[in-house]
N, C-alpha and C positions, 0 to 999 in steps of 0.2 A: 706394456706388461714387460717386466724385467724378471725372468724366471729365477735369478739369483736371490730374490726376495721370498721364494717359496721354500718349504722344508726340503730337507735331504733325507734319504733312506740309504745308508751306507755311503757308497761312492756316487750314488745317483742323486744329482742336484736338481732343483727346480721341479720338484714333484707336484704336479697339479691334479692328479688323479691317483687314488689309493684305494684298493678294495681287496678284502680277504675272502676267498671262497674255499673253504675247507682248508687243505694244507697250502694252497696257492695264494700268493699275494701278488696282485697285478697292479703295476704302477705306470704312469706316463711321467717321463722325466725329460728335462730340457738340456741337460749336460752331464758329463762324466768328470768327476774329480779324479785326476790321475796324479796322486801325490802332490797336490797343490796346483797342477796345471789344469785349468777348467777348460773342457772341450765341448762347446755347444754343437759342434759338428757330429758329436756322438750322443744321439738322442733317440727317443722313441718309446717303445713299450717294453718293459721287462717283466718277466714272470719268476718270482722267488718261491722257494719252498721253505715255508715257515717251520716245518718239522725238522728238516735237516740243515736249516740255515744256510742254504746255498742258492746261487743264481742258476736258474735253469735255462733262461734264455734272456737276451736283451737285443736291443737295436731293431726290434720288429717295427715296421712302418716308419723307419727312419726318414727325416727329411733333411734338407740342406743345412738348416741351423735350427736349434731349439731355443736360441736366445730369447725369442719374442713370444714364447709360449707354444703350446701344441697346435698343430694344424687341425682343420675340421675332419680330415681323414683320420688323424690319429685319435681324436675324440670319439668319432663314429666307430672305429675299430676297437677302442677300449670298451665301449658300450656293448658291442657285439660279444667280445670275450667274456665280459662279466655276466652276460645273460645266456651264455652257452649252457646246455645241460653238462653237469659235471663230468660225465664219461666223454663227451665231445671235447670238453676243454682239456682233459688229459690226453686225448689222442692228438689234438692240436699241438700241445706242448711237446709231446714226445716225438712227433714227426716233424717238428720245425727245423729248418736248416741250421739254425743257431743253437739248437739244444746241445747243452754241454755237460749234462750230469747223467752218467749211466750208472745204474744201481748194480 
């Protein structure tokens, strides 16, 4: 599996999982496009705010490389997140160490 053959969401490339829960869009991505420099070492799960159009957090459950697709742990964590009750998902996002958007 070459993640570059999968779709992109903004700067996040190789998106293999994509789910919208209310205002949250949760994706699993394999690389970050930094103005043309593709970095598969920057991968994981990102949570985007569809209402505000901002990145809330990324690099959650990061692995050494995302070039060959998501790890089992990333897929399992994605499934956990998309199945959390909405209030718990909000708490997870807002308490995450990589949370970067303060209202």
